[in-house]
CHARMM-style PDB file with segment names, atoms N, HN, CA, C and O in Angstrom:
ATOM      1  N   UNK     1     148.734 102.223 175.434  1.00  0.00      PROA
ATOM      2  CA  UNK     1     147.439 101.021 175.646  1.00  0.00      PROA
ATOM      3  C   UNK     1     147.390 100.291 174.553  1.00  0.00      PROA
ATOM      4  O   UNK     1     147.978 100.667 173.539  1.00  0.00      PROA
ATOM      5  N   UNK     2     146.461  98.769 174.604  1.00  0.00      PROA
ATOM      6  HN  UNK     2     145.984  98.463 175.428  1.00  0.00      PROA
ATOM      7  CA  UNK     2     146.162  98.148 173.712  1.00  0.00      PROA
ATOM      8  C   UNK     2     144.481  98.085 173.805  1.00  0.00      PROA
ATOM      9  O   UNK     2     143.715  98.366 174.727  1.00  0.00      PROA
ATOM     10  N   UNK     3     144.252  97.593 172.449  1.00  0.00      PROA
ATOM     11  HN  UNK     3     144.874  97.365 171.701  1.00  0.00      PROA
ATOM     12  CA  UNK     3     142.680  97.554 171.817  1.00  0.00      PROA
ATOM     13  C   UNK     3     142.893  96.682 171.149  1.00  0.00      PROA
ATOM     14  O   UNK     3     143.954  96.456 170.568  1.00  0.00      PROA
ATOM     15  N   UNK     4     141.536  95.807 171.116  1.00  0.00      PROA
ATOM     16  HN  UNK     4     140.673  95.990 171.588  1.00  0.00      PROA
ATOM     17  CA  UNK     4     141.587  94.779 170.679  1.00  0.00      PROA
ATOM     18  C   UNK     4     140.405  95.472 169.275  1.00  0.00      PROA
ATOM     19  O   UNK     4     139.349  96.064 169.503  1.00  0.00      PROA
ATOM     20  N   UNK     5     140.944  95.192 167.976  1.00  0.00      PROA
ATOM     21  HN  UNK     5     141.802  94.712 167.791  1.00  0.00      PROA
ATOM     22  CA  UNK     5     140.054  95.996 167.141  1.00  0.00      PROA
ATOM     23  C   UNK     5     139.757  94.473 166.411  1.00  0.00      PROA
ATOM     24  O   UNK     5     140.487  93.490 166.289  1.00  0.00      PROA
ATOM     25  N   UNK     6     138.277  94.749 165.964  1.00  0.00      PROA
ATOM     26  HN  UNK     6     137.684  95.548 166.063  1.00  0.00      PROA
ATOM     27  CA  UNK     6     137.655  93.856 164.847  1.00  0.00      PROA
ATOM     28  C   UNK     6     137.039  94.775 163.829  1.00  0.00      PROA
ATOM     29  O   UNK     6     136.251  95.671 164.133  1.00  0.00      PROA
ATOM     30  N   UNK     7     137.539  94.440 162.294  1.00  0.00      PROA
ATOM     31  HN  UNK     7     138.178  93.712 162.047  1.00  0.00      PROA
ATOM     32  CA  UNK     7     136.725  94.767 161.119  1.00  0.00      PROA
ATOM     33  C   UNK     7     136.656  93.552 160.530  1.00  0.00      PROA
ATOM     34  O   UNK     7     137.527  92.683 160.479  1.00  0.00      PROA
ATOM     35  N   UNK     8     135.383  93.552 160.019  1.00  0.00      PROA
ATOM     36  HN  UNK     8     134.675  94.257 160.061  1.00  0.00      PROA
ATOM     37  CA  UNK     8     134.652  92.106 159.349  1.00  0.00      PROA
ATOM     38  C   UNK     8     135.075  90.940 160.279  1.00  0.00      PROA
ATOM     39  O   UNK     8     134.572  90.670 161.370  1.00  0.00      PROA
ATOM     40  N   UNK     9     136.184  90.237 159.593  1.00  0.00      PROA
ATOM     41  HN  UNK     9     136.592  90.456 158.706  1.00  0.00      PROA
ATOM     42  CA  UNK     9     136.518  89.028 160.611  1.00  0.00      PROA
ATOM     43  C   UNK     9     138.028  89.012 160.856  1.00  0.00      PROA
ATOM     44  O   UNK     9     138.639  87.982 161.140  1.00  0.00      PROA
ATOM     45  N   UNK    10     138.564  90.162 160.735  1.00  0.00      PROA
ATOM     46  HN  UNK    10     138.068  90.999 160.504  1.00  0.00      PROA
ATOM     47  CA  UNK    10     140.014  90.559 160.420  1.00  0.00      PROA
ATOM     48  C   UNK    10     139.946  91.422 162.264  1.00  0.00      PROA
ATOM     49  O   UNK    10     139.315  92.470 162.405  1.00  0.00      PROA
ATOM     50  N   UNK    11     140.875  90.582 163.771  1.00  0.00      PROA
ATOM     51  HN  UNK    11     141.388  89.731 163.657  1.00  0.00      PROA
ATOM     52  CA  UNK    11     141.181  90.886 164.389  1.00  0.00      PROA
ATOM     53  C   UNK    11     142.620  91.576 164.539  1.00  0.00      PROA
ATOM     54  O   UNK    11     143.657  91.032 164.162  1.00  0.00      PROA
ATOM     55  N   UNK    12     142.547  92.968 165.195  1.00  0.00      PROA
ATOM     56  HN  UNK    12     141.704  93.410 165.501  1.00  0.00      PROA
ATOM     57  CA  UNK    12     143.984  93.491 165.267  1.00  0.00      PROA
ATOM     58  C   UNK    12     144.228  93.887 166.650  1.00  0.00      PROA
ATOM     59  O   UNK    12     143.186  94.179 167.237  1.00  0.00      PROA
ATOM     60  N   UNK    13     145.518  94.006 167.495  1.00  0.00      PROA
ATOM     61  HN  UNK    13     146.365  93.769 167.018  1.00  0.00      PROA
ATOM     62  CA  UNK    13     145.116  94.761 168.380  1.00  0.00      PROA
ATOM     63  C   UNK    13     146.356  96.132 167.921  1.00  0.00      PROA
ATOM     64  O   UNK    13     147.392  96.023 167.265  1.00  0.00      PROA
ATOM     65  N   UNK    14     145.938  96.973 168.360  1.00  0.00      PROA
ATOM     66  HN  UNK    14     145.096  97.061 168.893  1.00  0.00      PROA
ATOM     67  CA  UNK    14     146.446  98.682 167.910  1.00  0.00      PROA
ATOM     68  C   UNK    14     146.695  99.011 169.450  1.00  0.00      PROA
ATOM     69  O   UNK    14     145.900  98.774 170.360  1.00  0.00      PROA
ATOM     70  N   UNK    15     147.851  99.554 169.558  1.00  0.00      PROA
ATOM     71  HN  UNK    15     148.496  99.747 168.818  1.00  0.00      PROA
ATOM     72  CA  UNK    15     148.605 100.458 170.562  1.00  0.00      PROA
ATOM     73  C   UNK    15     148.205 101.739 170.300  1.00  0.00      PROA
ATOM     74  O   UNK    15     148.417 102.155 169.161  1.00  0.00      PROA
ATOM     75  N   UNK    16     147.728 102.387 171.013  1.00  0.00      PROA
ATOM     76  HN  UNK    16     147.556 102.050 171.938  1.00  0.00      PROA
ATOM     77  CA  UNK    16     147.086 104.201 170.947  1.00  0.00      PROA
ATOM     78  C   UNK    16     147.599 104.784 172.441  1.00  0.00      PROA
ATOM     79  O   UNK    16     147.516 103.943 173.336  1.00  0.00      PROA
ATOM     80  N   UNK    17     148.196 106.305 172.901  1.00  0.00      PROA
ATOM     81  HN  UNK    17     148.263 106.988 172.173  1.00  0.00      PROA
ATOM     82  CA  UNK    17     148.197 106.191 174.424  1.00  0.00      PROA
ATOM     83  C   UNK    17     146.776 106.159 174.697  1.00  0.00      PROA
ATOM     84  O   UNK    17     145.796 106.118 173.953  1.00  0.00      PROA
ATOM     85  N   UNK    18     146.947 106.197 176.256  1.00  0.00      PROA
ATOM     86  HN  UNK    18     147.743 106.231 176.860  1.00  0.00      PROA
ATOM     87  CA  UNK    18     145.892 106.099 176.866  1.00  0.00      PROA
ATOM     88  C   UNK    18     145.035 107.207 176.967  1.00  0.00      PROA
ATOM     89  O   UNK    18     145.658 108.133 177.485  1.00  0.00      PROA
ATOM     90  N   UNK    19     143.717 107.559 176.661  1.00  0.00      PROA
ATOM     91  HN  UNK    19     143.211 106.806 176.240  1.00  0.00      PROA
ATOM     92  CA  UNK    19     142.973 108.391 176.620  1.00  0.00      PROA
ATOM     93  C   UNK    19     142.451 108.725 175.086  1.00  0.00      PROA
ATOM     94  O   UNK    19     141.605 109.569 174.791  1.00  0.00      PROA
ATOM     95  N   UNK    20     143.313 107.674 174.002  1.00  0.00      PROA
ATOM     96  HN  UNK    20     144.001 106.988 174.242  1.00  0.00      PROA
ATOM     97  CA  UNK    20     142.816 107.863 172.471  1.00  0.00      PROA
ATOM     98  C   UNK    20     141.283 107.956 172.504  1.00  0.00      PROA
ATOM     99  O   UNK    20     140.462 107.380 173.217  1.00  0.00      PROA
ATOM    100  N   UNK    21     141.119 109.038 171.319  1.00  0.00      PROA
ATOM    101  HN  UNK    21     141.786 109.506 170.740  1.00  0.00      PROA
ATOM    102  CA  UNK    21     139.706 109.088 170.676  1.00  0.00      PROA
ATOM    103  C   UNK    21     139.282 107.841 169.663  1.00  0.00      PROA
ATOM    104  O   UNK    21     140.180 107.373 168.963  1.00  0.00      PROA
ATOM    105  N   UNK    22     138.109 107.357 169.573  1.00  0.00      PROA
ATOM    106  HN  UNK    22     137.379 107.738 170.140  1.00  0.00      PROA
ATOM    107  CA  UNK    22     137.743 106.765 167.931  1.00  0.00      PROA
ATOM    108  C   UNK    22     138.403 107.324 166.828  1.00  0.00      PROA
ATOM    109  O   UNK    22     138.817 106.610 165.914  1.00  0.00      PROA
ATOM    110  N   UNK    23     138.570 108.875 166.839  1.00  0.00      PROA
ATOM    111  HN  UNK    23     138.234 109.455 167.581  1.00  0.00      PROA
ATOM    112  CA  UNK    23     138.614 109.338 165.806  1.00  0.00      PROA
ATOM    113  C   UNK    23     140.458 109.222 165.495  1.00  0.00      PROA
ATOM    114  O   UNK    23     140.950 109.344 164.373  1.00  0.00      PROA
ATOM    115  N   UNK    24     141.233 108.972 166.733  1.00  0.00      PROA
ATOM    116  HN  UNK    24     140.833 108.872 167.645  1.00  0.00      PROA
ATOM    117  CA  UNK    24     143.086 108.383 166.566  1.00  0.00      PROA
ATOM    118  C   UNK    24     142.973 107.311 165.794  1.00  0.00      PROA
ATOM    119  O   UNK    24     143.508 107.142 164.699  1.00  0.00      PROA
ATOM    120  N   UNK    25     142.046 106.351 166.556  1.00  0.00      PROA
ATOM    121  HN  UNK    25     141.612 106.488 167.446  1.00  0.00      PROA
ATOM    122  CA  UNK    25     141.807 104.923 165.976  1.00  0.00      PROA
ATOM    123  C   UNK    25     141.449 104.672 164.341  1.00  0.00      PROA
ATOM    124  O   UNK    25     141.927 103.920 163.492  1.00  0.00      PROA
ATOM    125  N   UNK    26     140.709 105.360 164.332  1.00  0.00      PROA
ATOM    126  HN  UNK    26     140.320 105.970 165.021  1.00  0.00      PROA
ATOM    127  CA  UNK    26     140.221 105.580 162.788  1.00  0.00      PROA
ATOM    128  C   UNK    26     141.366 105.952 161.782  1.00  0.00      PROA
ATOM    129  O   UNK    26     141.595 105.354 160.730  1.00  0.00      PROA
ATOM    130  N   UNK    27     142.075 107.075 162.291  1.00  0.00      PROA
ATOM    131  HN  UNK    27     141.890 107.561 163.145  1.00  0.00      PROA
ATOM    132  CA  UNK    27     143.247 107.431 161.864  1.00  0.00      PROA
ATOM    133  C   UNK    27     144.479 106.624 161.703  1.00  0.00      PROA
ATOM    134  O   UNK    27     145.217 106.933 160.766  1.00  0.00      PROA
ATOM    135  N   UNK    28     144.800 105.683 162.434  1.00  0.00      PROA
ATOM    136  HN  UNK    28     144.201 105.432 163.195  1.00  0.00      PROA
ATOM    137  CA  UNK    28     145.903 105.030 163.012  1.00  0.00      PROA
ATOM    138  C   UNK    28     145.618 103.635 161.292  1.00  0.00      PROA
ATOM    139  O   UNK    28     146.423 103.185 160.477  1.00  0.00      PROA
ATOM    140  N   UNK    29     144.117 103.440 161.475  1.00  0.00      PROA
ATOM    141  HN  UNK    29     143.463 103.806 162.137  1.00  0.00      PROA
ATOM    142  CA  UNK    29     144.023 102.160 160.565  1.00  0.00      PROA
ATOM    143  C   UNK    29     143.791 102.862 159.186  1.00  0.00      PROA
ATOM    144  O   UNK    29     143.286 102.179 158.296  1.00  0.00      PROA
ATOM    145  N   UNK    30     144.101 104.105 158.943  1.00  0.00      PROA
ATOM    146  HN  UNK    30     144.511 104.660 159.666  1.00  0.00      PROA
ATOM    147  CA  UNK    30     143.730 104.344 157.844  1.00  0.00      PROA
ATOM    148  C   UNK    30     142.516 104.498 157.018  1.00  0.00      PROA
ATOM    149  O   UNK    30     142.616 104.543 155.792  1.00  0.00      PROA
ATOM    150  N   UNK    31     141.257 104.589 157.677  1.00  0.00      PROA
ATOM    151  HN  UNK    31     141.176 104.552 158.673  1.00  0.00      PROA
ATOM    152  CA  UNK    31     140.520 104.446 156.906  1.00  0.00      PROA
ATOM    153  C   UNK    31     139.386 105.923 157.044  1.00  0.00      PROA
ATOM    154  O   UNK    31     139.702 106.830 157.814  1.00  0.00      PROA
ATOM    155  N   UNK    32     138.459 105.982 156.454  1.00  0.00      PROA
ATOM    156  HN  UNK    32     138.202 105.246 155.829  1.00  0.00      PROA
ATOM    157  CA  UNK    32     137.784 107.215 155.881  1.00  0.00      PROA
ATOM    158  C   UNK    32     136.574 107.097 156.986  1.00  0.00      PROA
ATOM    159  O   UNK    32     135.828 106.121 156.916  1.00  0.00      PROA
ATOM    160  N   UNK    33     136.357 108.187 158.106  1.00  0.00      PROA
ATOM    161  HN  UNK    33     136.963 108.980 158.163  1.00  0.00      PROA
ATOM    162  CA  UNK    33     135.744 108.154 158.988  1.00  0.00      PROA
ATOM    163  C   UNK    33     134.245 108.311 158.832  1.00  0.00      PROA
ATOM    164  O   UNK    33     133.458 108.269 159.778  1.00  0.00      PROA
ATOM    165  N   UNK    34     133.867 108.519 157.395  1.00  0.00      PROA
ATOM    166  HN  UNK    34     134.506 108.553 156.627  1.00  0.00      PROA
ATOM    167  CA  UNK    34     132.302 108.841 157.077  1.00  0.00      PROA
ATOM    168  C   UNK    34     131.457 107.199 156.488  1.00  0.00      PROA
ATOM    169  O   UNK    34     130.273 106.875 156.391  1.00  0.00      PROA
ATOM    170  N   UNK    35     132.800 106.457 156.190  1.00  0.00      PROA
ATOM    171  HN  UNK    35     133.761 106.719 156.269  1.00  0.00      PROA
ATOM    172  CA  UNK    35     132.357 105.327 155.800  1.00  0.00      PROA
ATOM    173  C   UNK    35     132.383 104.068 156.740  1.00  0.00      PROA
ATOM    174  O   UNK    35     132.577 102.918 156.344  1.00  0.00      PROA
ATOM    175  N   UNK    36     132.109 104.537 158.343  1.00  0.00      PROA
ATOM    176  HN  UNK    36     131.951 105.470 158.665  1.00  0.00      PROA
ATOM    177  CA  UNK    36     131.883 103.312 158.993  1.00  0.00      PROA
ATOM    178  C   UNK    36     131.704 103.952 160.499  1.00  0.00      PROA
ATOM    179  O   UNK    36     131.887 105.147 160.727  1.00  0.00      PROA
ATOM    180  N   UNK    37     131.260 102.837 161.651  1.00  0.00      PROA
ATOM    181  HN  UNK    37     131.111 101.866 161.467  1.00  0.00      PROA
ATOM    182  CA  UNK    37     130.732 103.084 163.091  1.00  0.00      PROA
ATOM    183  C   UNK    37     131.774 102.481 163.896  1.00  0.00      PROA
ATOM    184  O   UNK    37     131.935 101.270 163.743  1.00  0.00      PROA
ATOM    185  N   UNK    38     132.361 102.965 164.554  1.00  0.00      PROA
ATOM    186  HN  UNK    38     132.231 103.948 164.679  1.00  0.00      PROA
ATOM    187  CA  UNK    38     132.599 102.661 165.448  1.00  0.00      PROA
ATOM    188  C   UNK    38     132.008 102.093 166.515  1.00  0.00      PROA
ATOM    189  O   UNK    38     131.183 102.900 166.943  1.00  0.00      PROA
ATOM    190  N   UNK    39     132.016 100.933 167.275  1.00  0.00      PROA
ATOM    191  HN  UNK    39     132.685 100.277 166.928  1.00  0.00      PROA
ATOM    192  CA  UNK    39     131.007 100.548 168.261  1.00  0.00      PROA
ATOM    193  C   UNK    39     131.598  99.829 169.435  1.00  0.00      PROA
ATOM    194  O   UNK    39     132.740  99.473 169.142  1.00  0.00      PROA
ATOM    195  N   UNK    40     131.232  99.445 170.763  1.00  0.00      PROA
ATOM    196  HN  UNK    40     130.305  99.734 171.002  1.00  0.00      PROA
ATOM    197  CA  UNK    40     131.685  98.292 171.458  1.00  0.00      PROA
ATOM    198  C   UNK    40     131.471  96.886 170.817  1.00  0.00      PROA
ATOM    199  O   UNK    40     130.450  96.653 170.171  1.00  0.00      PROA
ATOM    200  N   UNK    41     132.621  95.787 171.036  1.00  0.00      PROA
ATOM    201  HN  UNK    41     133.451  95.977 171.561  1.00  0.00      PROA
ATOM    202  CA  UNK    41     132.475  94.571 170.534  1.00  0.00      PROA
ATOM    203  C   UNK    41     131.752  93.545 171.577  1.00  0.00      PROA
ATOM    204  O   UNK    41     132.155  92.387 171.689  1.00  0.00      PROA
ATOM    205  N   UNK    42     130.891  93.944 172.170  1.00  0.00      PROA
ATOM    206  HN  UNK    42     130.563  94.884 172.079  1.00  0.00      PROA
ATOM    207  CA  UNK    42     129.644  92.855 172.936  1.00  0.00      PROA
ATOM    208  C   UNK    42     128.843  93.064 172.452  1.00  0.00      PROA
ATOM    209  O   UNK    42     128.529  93.711 171.453  1.00  0.00      PROA
ATOM    210  N   UNK    43     128.070  92.077 173.685  1.00  0.00      PROA
ATOM    211  HN  UNK    43     128.325  91.552 174.497  1.00  0.00      PROA
ATOM    212  CA  UNK    43     126.718  91.163 172.534  1.00  0.00      PROA
ATOM    213  C   UNK    43     126.063  92.772 172.276  1.00  0.00      PROA
ATOM    214  O   UNK    43     125.959  93.066 171.085  1.00  0.00      PROA
ATOM    215  N   UNK    44     125.652  93.745 173.189  1.00  0.00      PROA
ATOM    216  HN  UNK    44     125.736  93.507 174.156  1.00  0.00      PROA
ATOM    217  CA  UNK    44     125.077  94.803 172.794  1.00  0.00      PROA
ATOM    218  C   UNK    44     126.111  95.895 172.826  1.00  0.00      PROA
ATOM    219  O   UNK    44     126.627  96.500 173.765  1.00  0.00      PROA
ATOM    220  N   UNK    45     126.265  95.971 171.472  1.00  0.00      PROA
ATOM    221  HN  UNK    45     125.846  95.479 170.709  1.00  0.00      PROA
ATOM    222  CA  UNK    45     127.431  96.967 170.786  1.00  0.00      PROA
ATOM    223  C   UNK    45     126.660  98.797 171.038  1.00  0.00      PROA
ATOM    224  O   UNK    45     125.514  99.174 170.798  1.00  0.00      PROA
ATOM    225  N   UNK    46     127.342  99.244 171.357  1.00  0.00      PROA
ATOM    226  HN  UNK    46     128.273  98.937 171.552  1.00  0.00      PROA
ATOM    227  CA  UNK    46     127.148 100.913 172.059  1.00  0.00      PROA
ATOM    228  C   UNK    46     128.091 101.586 170.955  1.00  0.00      PROA
ATOM    229  O   UNK    46     129.253 101.206 170.806  1.00  0.00      PROA
ATOM    230  N   UNK    47     127.469 102.699 170.124  1.00  0.00      PROA
ATOM    231  HN  UNK    47     126.525 103.008 170.245  1.00  0.00      PROA
ATOM    232  CA  UNK    47     128.069 103.631 169.367  1.00  0.00      PROA
ATOM    233  C   UNK    47     128.972 104.060 170.393  1.00  0.00      PROA
ATOM    234  O   UNK    47     128.591 103.924 171.556  1.00  0.00      PROA
ATOM    235  N   UNK    48     130.652 104.795 170.061  1.00  0.00      PROA
ATOM    236  HN  UNK    48     130.961 104.905 169.117  1.00  0.00      PROA
ATOM    237  CA  UNK    48     131.384 105.294 170.127  1.00  0.00      PROA
ATOM    238  C   UNK    48     131.887 106.598 169.169  1.00  0.00      PROA
ATOM    239  O   UNK    48     132.628 106.556 168.186  1.00  0.00      PROA
ATOM    240  N   UNK    49     131.240 107.751 169.784  1.00  0.00      PROA
ATOM    241  HN  UNK    49     130.639 107.784 170.582  1.00  0.00      PROA
ATOM    242  CA  UNK    49     131.360 108.988 168.992  1.00  0.00      PROA
ATOM    243  C   UNK    49     132.959 109.297 168.135  1.00  0.00      PROA
ATOM    244  O   UNK    49     133.821 108.772 168.839  1.00  0.00      PROA
ATOM    245  N   UNK    50     133.337 109.678 167.413  1.00  0.00      PROA
ATOM    246  HN  UNK    50     132.637 110.105 166.841  1.00  0.00      PROA
ATOM    247  CA  UNK    50     134.601 109.572 166.984  1.00  0.00      PROA
ATOM    248  C   UNK    50     135.354 110.607 167.929  1.00  0.00      PROA
ATOM    249  O   UNK    50     136.476 110.269 168.307  1.00  0.00      PROA
ATOM    250  N   UNK    51     134.779 112.009 168.409  1.00  0.00      PROA
ATOM    251  HN  UNK    51     133.867 112.283 168.102  1.00  0.00      PROA
ATOM    252  CA  UNK    51     135.347 112.619 169.406  1.00  0.00      PROA
ATOM    253  C   UNK    51     135.298 111.789 170.816  1.00  0.00      PROA
ATOM    254  O   UNK    51     135.869 112.365 171.742  1.00  0.00      PROA
ATOM    255  N   UNK    52     134.848 110.831 171.046  1.00  0.00      PROA
ATOM    256  HN  UNK    52     134.384 110.363 170.294  1.00  0.00      PROA
ATOM    257  CA  UNK    52     134.826 109.873 172.295  1.00  0.00      PROA
ATOM    258  C   UNK    52     136.185 109.525 172.722  1.00  0.00      PROA
ATOM    259  O   UNK    52     136.919 109.481 171.735  1.00  0.00      PROA
ATOM    260  N   UNK    53     136.962 109.193 174.103  1.00  0.00      PROA
ATOM    261  HN  UNK    53     136.365 109.229 174.904  1.00  0.00      PROA
ATOM    262  CA  UNK    53     137.896 108.302 174.516  1.00  0.00      PROA
ATOM    263  C   UNK    53     137.109 107.143 173.888  1.00  0.00      PROA
ATOM    264  O   UNK    53     135.970 107.274 173.442  1.00  0.00      PROA
ATOM    265  N   UNK    54     137.792 106.022 173.889  1.00  0.00      PROA
ATOM    266  HN  UNK    54     138.718 105.915 174.252  1.00  0.00      PROA
ATOM    267  CA  UNK    54     137.696 104.514 173.579  1.00  0.00      PROA
ATOM    268  C   UNK    54     137.723 104.028 174.932  1.00  0.00      PROA
ATOM    269  O   UNK    54     138.709 104.257 175.633  1.00  0.00      PROA
ATOM    270  N   UNK    55     136.840 103.445 175.324  1.00  0.00      PROA
ATOM    271  HN  UNK    55     136.039 103.258 174.755  1.00  0.00      PROA
ATOM    272  CA  UNK    55     136.602 102.117 176.618  1.00  0.00      PROA
ATOM    273  C   UNK    55     137.395 101.149 176.377  1.00  0.00      PROA
ATOM    274  O   UNK    55     137.661 100.496 175.368  1.00  0.00      PROA
ATOM    275  N   UNK    56     137.791 101.141 177.602  1.00  0.00      PROA
ATOM    276  HN  UNK    56     137.575 101.672 178.422  1.00  0.00      PROA
ATOM    277  CA  UNK    56     138.732  99.812 177.126  1.00  0.00      PROA
ATOM    278  C   UNK    56     137.604  98.451 177.424  1.00  0.00      PROA
ATOM    279  O   UNK    56     137.321  97.771 178.411  1.00  0.00      PROA
ATOM    280  N   UNK    57     137.335  98.479 176.545  1.00  0.00      PROA
ATOM    281  HN  UNK    57     137.565  99.031 175.744  1.00  0.00      PROA
ATOM    282  CA  UNK    57     136.665  96.980 175.973  1.00  0.00      PROA
ATOM    283  C   UNK    57     136.945  96.880 174.472  1.00  0.00      PROA
ATOM    284  O   UNK    57     137.343  97.754 173.702  1.00  0.00      PROA
ATOM    285  N   UNK    58     136.603  95.445 174.219  1.00  0.00      PROA
ATOM    286  HN  UNK    58     136.280  94.734 174.844  1.00  0.00      PROA
ATOM    287  CA  UNK    58     137.372  95.182 172.363  1.00  0.00      PROA
ATOM    288  C   UNK    58     136.151  96.078 172.097  1.00  0.00      PROA
ATOM    289  O   UNK    58     135.149  96.246 172.792  1.00  0.00      PROA
ATOM    290  N   UNK    59     136.572  96.731 170.639  1.00  0.00      PROA
ATOM    291  HN  UNK    59     137.386  96.594 170.074  1.00  0.00      PROA
ATOM    292  CA  UNK    59     136.050  97.364 169.974  1.00  0.00      PROA
ATOM    293  C   UNK    59     135.977  96.418 168.294  1.00  0.00      PROA
ATOM    294  O   UNK    59     136.736  95.585 167.800  1.00  0.00      PROA
ATOM    295  N   UNK    60     134.313  97.233 167.672  1.00  0.00      PROA
ATOM    296  HN  UNK    60     133.697  97.911 168.074  1.00  0.00      PROA
ATOM    297  CA  UNK    60     134.551  96.668 166.155  1.00  0.00      PROA
ATOM    298  C   UNK    60     134.182  97.890 165.275  1.00  0.00      PROA
ATOM    299  O   UNK    60     133.411  98.768 165.660  1.00  0.00      PROA
ATOM    300  N   UNK    61     134.778  97.880 164.091  1.00  0.00      PROA
ATOM    301  HN  UNK    61     135.405  97.167 163.778  1.00  0.00      PROA
ATOM    302  CA  UNK    61     134.724  98.890 162.917  1.00  0.00      PROA
ATOM    303  C   UNK    61     133.296  98.159 162.267  1.00  0.00      PROA
ATOM    304  O   UNK    61     133.153  96.939 162.188  1.00  0.00      PROA
ATOM    305  N   UNK    62     132.224  99.229 161.799  1.00  0.00      PROA
ATOM    306  HN  UNK    62     132.341 100.220 161.863  1.00  0.00      PROA
ATOM    307  CA  UNK    62     131.652  98.191 160.999  1.00  0.00      PROA
ATOM    308  C   UNK    62     131.597  99.194 159.788  1.00  0.00      PROA
ATOM    309  O   UNK    62     131.167 100.347 159.812  1.00  0.00      PROA
ATOM    310  N   UNK    63     132.083  98.558 158.808  1.00  0.00      PROA
ATOM    311  HN  UNK    63     132.432  97.621 158.788  1.00  0.00      PROA
ATOM    312  CA  UNK    63     132.252  99.528 157.429  1.00  0.00      PROA
ATOM    313  C   UNK    63     130.793  99.296 156.796  1.00  0.00      PROA
ATOM    314  O   UNK    63     130.234  98.199 156.777  1.00  0.00      PROA
ATOM    315  N   UNK    64     130.257 100.490 156.280  1.00  0.00      PROA
ATOM    316  HN  UNK    64     130.711 101.381 156.296  1.00  0.00      PROA
ATOM    317  CA  UNK    64     129.228 100.984 155.571  1.00  0.00      PROA
ATOM    318  C   UNK    64     129.272 101.733 154.361  1.00  0.00      PROA
ATOM    319  O   UNK    64     130.142 102.404 153.805  1.00  0.00      PROA
ATOM    320  N   UNK    65     127.870 101.378 154.060  1.00  0.00      PROA
ATOM    321  HN  UNK    65     127.163 100.833 154.512  1.00  0.00      PROA
ATOM    322  CA  UNK    65     128.076 101.531 152.319  1.00  0.00      PROA
ATOM    323  C   UNK    65     126.552 102.488 152.004  1.00  0.00      PROA
ATOM    324  O   UNK    65     125.396 102.073 151.925  1.00  0.00      PROA
ATOM    325  N   UNK    66     127.249 104.315 151.830  1.00  0.00      PROA
ATOM    326  HN  UNK    66     128.189 104.652 151.893  1.00  0.00      PROA
ATOM    327  CA  UNK    66     125.574 104.637 151.341  1.00  0.00      PROA
ATOM    328  C   UNK    66     126.029 105.004 149.971  1.00  0.00      PROA
ATOM    329  O   UNK    66     127.086 104.860 149.356  1.00  0.00      PROA
ATOM    330  N   UNK    67     124.840 105.540 149.698  1.00  0.00      PROA
ATOM    331  HN  UNK    67     123.982 105.657 150.197  1.00  0.00      PROA
ATOM    332  CA  UNK    67     124.459 105.912 148.151  1.00  0.00      PROA
ATOM    333  C   UNK    67     123.264 106.693 147.782  1.00  0.00      PROA
ATOM    334  O   UNK    67     122.540 107.151 148.666  1.00  0.00      PROA
ATOM    335  N   UNK    68     123.015 106.872 146.544  1.00  0.00      PROA
ATOM    336  HN  UNK    68     123.603 106.500 145.825  1.00  0.00      PROA
ATOM    337  CA  UNK    68     121.509 107.093 146.043  1.00  0.00      PROA
ATOM    338  C   UNK    68     121.349 106.962 144.766  1.00  0.00      PROA
ATOM    339  OT1 UNK    68     120.235 107.110 144.265  1.00  0.00      PROA
TER     340      UNK     68
END
């Protein structure tokens, strides 16, 4: 199954097996799971927990920074 994934202004089409989780998507993109949020790319963005299956909707990954 294909998902449209947006990171910043970069839009990619990512092919993963049906039922893939947000964690699988993050792994495929070689990103660190502690440095991002996975959300639906809609007017009202809904967070997608890493252990949850990806919805059949466009996805946005928001890169975050934290520190002290």
